[in-house]
N, C-alpha and C positions, 0 to 999 in steps of 0.2 A: 456562125456556119450553117448550111443551109438546114431545113427542117427533115425529116425522115421522110416525112408526103414526097417531099419535093425530089429529095434524093430518089426515091422509088421508081419514080417517073420519068428520069431522067436515063437510069441504069434498067432498065424495061429490054429486055430483050437483050443484052450482053450476056457474054459469059459470066460464069458464075462467081469467079474472081473479084467481078466488081462489086459485090455487096459489101466488102470491106470499107469501101466511099463510107460505109454505113457509121462506123467504127466511134466514138463519141457523139453523135450525133443524137436531137430530141426533136419531141414533141409533141403537143396534147390532143388526146381523145376524150372531148366531153370532160367531167374530172378528171380524168386521170393524165397524170406526166409520164410521159415513155422518155429511157433514155436507153442507147443500146451501149452494151459493156464490152460485150463481145463478139467475133463476127466469124464462124466457120467459115473452113476454105474451100470445104467440099458440100453435096446434098447429104454424104454417105460418111461424113466426119462427125466429131461431137458437136452437138448443137450450139445455136448463139443464146447469148444472155440479152432480155431485155428487163432492168427494173421498171416496174411500173407504178409509181404514188398515188395514192388514192386518198382524200381527206376523210376525218372519221367522226365522231363524236367524241367529244372529251369524256378521260374516264370517269368521272365524275356522273356520269348517266347510267353509269351501272355501279355504284359507289363501293362494293366488293370488291373492285379490280384497280381500286387506287391503291400505289405501290405494289401491283403484282403483274409488270409489264411483263415479265417472262409466261406467264401463263395465255395472255391475251395473243402473244405471239404466238405460241404455241398451238391455240386453237384458232385462230386464225389462218395458219401453215394446214391444219389437217382440213378444212372447209374446204379449202384451194384447193386442196389436193384432190378433194373429192369431186369438185366441183369439173377440174380439168379433165378428170378421168372420161368423160362425158365425150364420146367420140366426134370428131369436129369434120370429119371427111378429108379423102387422099386431096393432096394439092400439087400433085407428084411426084419425082424421084427421092428415096432415100428416108428421110428425115422428114421431107415437106410437108411441114403442116402442123408440127408436133407442137405440144404445149404443154410441158409439165415441171415439175417442183420435185424434188428430194420428198420418198415416201417416211416420216418420219417415225421411230418407234415409239412406245408406248410408256416415252419418259417427256416431262418438261422442262426443256434445255433452250438457251439461247442458239439461235442458226442464221446464217446469214440471209437465207432465203425469207425472212418475214421479220423485219425490222418496225417497230413502232417507235415514230418521232414525236417525243411530243415537247419539244422546245419549240415554241410560238404554237399555231394551228396545227393541231396533232395529225396524222397521216398514216396510214400504212404502206411501208413499200417492200413487194413482192421481187425477187427476182427469181425470172422462169426463162427455164430451157424452151428456145424458140428454133424450129424446124424451117428456113427458110426457103421458101418452095421454089421450085425448079423443074423443069424439063430438059431433057437431053443437055444438062448442066447449062440453059438456061435462063437466066432470071425471070420465072413469071411476076413483073411488078405489079399487075391490079390484083393476081390472090396475096401476095405480101401486105399488099396495102389492106387486103379484107381482112387477114391473117390480123394485122397488129393495131389497125383501126376499129375494127370492130366486135371481131369473135375474142380477143383478147381483153380488152376493157372492158365487154359484156360482162365475161367469168370474172372478172376481178368484181367489178360493180356486187355480179349477183354473189359471191363470197362474202364482201363486205356485208352485203344486205342479209344474209343466212346467220353471220357472227352476231349483229347486232337486235337480230329480230327473234333470235333465240335467246332470250333475256335468261332463262333460267339452267340454260346450258354453261353458257357463259358466267354467269354467277356461279355456277357451280366451281368450275373450272379454277378460280380466281380463290373461292373460299378453300379449297382443296388443298392448293399453291400455300397458303397463310397459314393454313393449320400444319403444313408439314415442316415450313418455317419455324413454327412456334416449336413445334416440338424438337429440332435442331438445337434450338435456342438451352429447350429443357435439358437436353443429353447436358451440353456445357454446363451448365450450373446445377446438374446436381450427379458429377462425376461417373455418368455411363454414356455405355459405345453403340449402343443399339435400341433401338426398341422397336416390338411385334403388337402390333393391334390386333385386340379382339376382333375376331368375325375376319380377318384376311383368307385369303386364298393364295397358297405357296406354293403349290403344284402349278405345272403349266402344262399345256395340252399335250405338247411333245418336245422332244429333246431340243431340237431348234427354234420351238414353237415361242411365243412371248404371250400370247394368249393365255387364259388362266383354265386348269383344266376342270370341264363342268364336272360336278355332281364331287368336288371334293372334300374333305373334311375341312372345316373352318376351324381356322388357330383362334385355340382358348387357352388361357394364360395361366400358370399354376397359381394359387391362391399365397402362396408365400413369396411369388414375384413380381405381382400383379401393381400396376403402379394406375393412378389416375390423373390425368395430366389435364390441366384446363386451357381450352383454346379461344382463338378468336372468336370461333365460330362452336361454340359447344364445349365439352369434355372428351376424352376418349380414356378408355381402359385399356391396359396389354401387359407387356412384360416386358420387363426393364431389364437389360444386361448393363450391370454394373462394371466399373475400371478393375483391372486384375484379370486373372486367368481364368477364363471359361472354358469346359470341357462339353464336347456335346457325345453322348453314349447314346448305345440302344442297338436290339436287332436292326439285321440287315433289311434294308425295302421298308423302314419303318420311318425314315423322314428325315433321319438326322442330315444328309448331303440339301436335302431338298430346302430344311431351314436355314443351310450354312449360305447356299444359293442366293437365298431369299435376303441374307442380311448383306451378304457381297455387294448386289444389284442395291439395295437401300441407299448406297451413296449419292444416287438419282433421284430427283422426285418424281414420281410415277402418276402416270393419269386418272381420273377417276374412272372405276371398273374395272381397273388392271387387276384385283385383287390385292396388290404388292402395294397399294398408294399410301395404306398407313404404316409401310417397313421404313424405319427409317435409320439409317448408321452413321454416322462418322463421316465427313467429306477425304478423312486422311486415312480411310483403312488400304489396305493392299492387302489382294488375294497371292499366297505364297503356292507355289507347285512345282517340282521336279522340271527340268529344263534339260537333258542329257541334249551337250554338245554347244551350247548356249557360249556367247564370246562376255568374257570376265576380265578386266582391265584395273588394275592395281586397288581391291578391293581388300579394306583392313578385317580381315579376318579369323586376326588371333585371339578371339574368344571361343571359336570354334574348331581352330585346329588345333592339337596338341604337338602333333610332330612330323614332319614331312622327310619322306625318304630320300638317300641321296644328300646332294647340295643344290636341292633347287633352291629358289628366291624362299626366303620366308613367310608365314603366313599374315605380316604387318601390307605387304602390298603383294595381294593374291593375284597371279595372270595368268589366264590360259586361253587357248581358243576352242579349246573343247572340254567344256565343265562335265565333271560327273551329277550324278542324282542329287547328291548329298552339296557336295560344293554351289552346286547353282541354289538352291534353296538356302543354304548361309550368305550365301551373296545376294541374294533379293532380301533377305533378312536387312541386311548389315545398310547396303542401297535405301532402303524403305526408311531406315532409321536414321542415316544420313543426311536424308533429304526435308526430315523434320516428322515424318508417320510415327504414330505413336498406338496404332492398332493394327496388327495382323494376324488375317486369317488362314488357317489351314486348314487341310482337308487330308487325312491318312492315304486315303484312297490315289492321292495324286502325290502321294510326298516320298521321297526314298527312304525307306522301313528304317538303315542304320542313321539318319537324323532324328528317328523317334525313339527307337529302342538302342539298348545297350546290352549288349550278351555279357555278362562279367566272368562266364566258363570259358569262353572265346578269349577272352584279353588275358584269363591266368593262363593259357595254356601256350599263346603267342607270346607272353607280358609285353604286349604293347597295347598301348592305348593311341589311338591315331585323330579319333574327333569327340567332341563333345556333343551330346543330343540336346534335344531343345527339352527334354524332363530337366536335365542338370541344369540348364541356365534360366529357367524359367522363375524361379525365385526370385534372381538377383536380376532378371530385367522386371519383373514386376515393381522392384525397388527402385527403380530407376523411370519410371512411369511409364512402361509398354505395354500393352495389355495387349493380351492375345486372345480368339476364341477359334476353338482347333476340334474336330471331327476326332476323336482317338479313341475307340471302343476298346483298343486293348492295352493302352500304356497306365500301367496304376503309377507309377512316379509321379506323372501328371494329375494325375486325381489325386494322389496325393497332396499336390501343389496348388490344386486349382482351389478359385473361391466360391467358383459356382458350377455346378455339377446338374446337366440339364439331362435329361432320359427321355428319348423320343419313343414314343411308344403307340403304334396303331397313328401313325401324325398327330399324335398328342402329347405336347411338353410335361415333363413332371422333374418336380426341384427335390433331386438326392444330393445334395451338399454336403448332409450330413456323413456320409459316405467316406470323406477324405478320412474320418478318422481311422475307419480300417484300413484303407486304401493306403494309409504312411506305415502303419503296423505289420502289413504285408509286404511292403519297399522294403520296409528297416529288414525283415526276415531275410528278405531276397538279397540282401545288400545291393539294391537297386538304390537306395535313396543318395543322391549328391547333390551338393550346391556349391556349384562351379561360380565364381565370380562372373559376370557380365561386364563390360566392358566397351565404352561408346565407342563406335567408330571414328578412326578421324575421316576429316572430310577433304575430298579430291578436288582439286583443282581441272576443269574438264576444257577440251578442244577439239578438235578435229584433226589428223593427221593430211586428210585432204579434202575437198569439197566433191561428195559423189554429182553426177550426171543423168537427168532424166530416170529418175527412182518413179518405183510404178508398186501398187500392192496386187497379189495375187493371191486373193482371200485374206489371208493373214500372214503370208510371206511376202516381205518386201527387197527388190531386187533395183538395183542402183547400177551404172557405170561405174566404174572404180572402188567398188567393193565387190571382192573374188568370190563370195560364198552370199545366200539369201541371209535373211535374220528372219527367224520366224517370232511372230509378234501374237502366236495364239493367246497365250496366258493375258494378256493385254485384253485381246478381243473379248475374251472371257468375262471381263470388266465393264466392257465397253456396251452400249445397247445398238448402236447404229453401225453399217458401215463408215460414215461420214464423220463418225467422231477417229477412227481409228486413222484413216486421212490426215485431219486436223493435228492429229499428236504429231504423226511424222512430218509432215510441212511445216510445223511450229518449231518442231526440232531441228530441220536444217538450217530454218529462217534463221535462229537463235545463234547457231552453230556456225554460219557462214559467217558473219565478223570476225570469226581467227583467232579472238580475243580467251587465254585462259577463262574461266567463270567456275564459281564455289557451287559443290551442286545443291545444296538448298535454294542459293539465289538465283542459280539456272530455273529450278521449279518453281519460286516466286516470280522472276520474269516471267517464264514460259506462263504463268497462268494470266497474266497483265499483256502478254504477247494476246494470246487466244481471245481476248475479250476483243483488242483491237481488231484483230482480224476477220470477227463476225461484223464488226461495224464496216469494215470497209473490202472487203474482198468483193471483188469482181464475180467472184463464182457464188452459186445459191449452196454449193458442196460443201459449207462448212458449219461445223457443230459443235457446242461448248465441249471441251476436257478440262481435267485439273491438270497443274503446274504436274503433279507425281504422274501422269499418265505420258505426259512429255518427256520430262526424265526417264520415264521406263522405256522407251524407245532408245533414248542417249545410251544409257546403258548398254545395251545388247549392240550396238554398232560397232564393227572390229576394227572402224577405224578412225575409235575414238582415243587419244593421247591424253594421259594425266600426268599434271606437270605439279606437283607438290603437293603435300599432306599438310591439313591445317589440325589440331588437335580442336576434336569438338568439345564446343561448350558445354556448360552443365546443362542442366534442366531446371 
């Protein structure tokens, strides 16, 4: 196939669609190897994609970065993003002359936009959005040649030069990554679910910001919950949250939700300087809140539902197109456990009241009990290996069952675990203490009724041809850190289900994790960011076009 340069010279001055001749073509510009992966059909359409690979030093040249490929890729993308942000001048109409990559959130995850290849001579490969130049929809071949063979390679080379010249910064990125992974290993080995390092800055600058709040109170662990963890580079102290039931209480505005939010985002490794880089949570954590109106398909809600009115389908295969707040919470917990999660995160401010509190006087008046609450089941869930971290200031039965009680006072945590004795006494006096048995959910075999066409996201709302209504993925977007992760979760969900074969939910989550890794490596788009298999299954569980074919008894833990 002719090289990029010769094609540009041949199509110069022709109509814009002649740019399609570039698709799949390759060329070199000095040390940079170029390959055209996608060609836009119009100067105002989403831009083209060009892969640019450049040789780099072996990681051994920065010893701390050996076995820290993700950290290197992440910092390389940040440097390139900054270099490309320098204006290069207009080259015509629409997106002509554009050079950009997705802006990364403050987490270190694998992304298709930046891949470090270490098989053979190491090289960094970037996927870059490129606006191919035109005027009046006529190809500007000379401008395109300058963009692809001078400006783009120059900026790629400059980014790599900065990356390895700022050795201390690159070394710090890799050290932080390795320390974070060491803490994750420590959690698994010590029956802990989360760690919050002393000195962490948990509050954010604003509700939608990722930057730490200037002047915020640094986190300081209570002595009774403090641990010291040896790391590859030094040691660290902080608060360890052990397996079991942890209840976070305290006055309003004192940091309860801020702490839980940091724990929630601790499933991702954060970059140095984020303030939460040493807040580490087990990867299987799932955040649960009410989702009024969500679709639920044949979820085993036997532990939660005591009775249903009329002749409705029983709770062993609970199905609805319009879940209530309480049933949506119960369904999300069951779906998470079904898929292998053993860590549930709950905030009372975002959860239906009747799933957290039981009114014995109303039950006595009506003579009916239709729903079991989380406090009713928490003791049995603990025994089956399911840990819960919950913000619940007003739930005495939860405090009575808690293994750990953390009081937040002016953003400082205190250990009040001894209070559970008094809480148990108060709960007994009020007739609020119950120990209902929790039963592991039966596992569903999932497929699609039909494959939707041309899906798109509007914020956190998923729309697609073939789906009668939009799907709200807001709760998942709260667990994720960047928009590209949500897109990746949706794309992976449809890729797996398009095969049409029913697949057990847990296997779907496992397969999704593997599929995301392949998508990062092989995608022609720069817009793929690593997500967990649990995130992909989260999307699947909310699709109204999901079909459930058969139930499997859940294997014992």
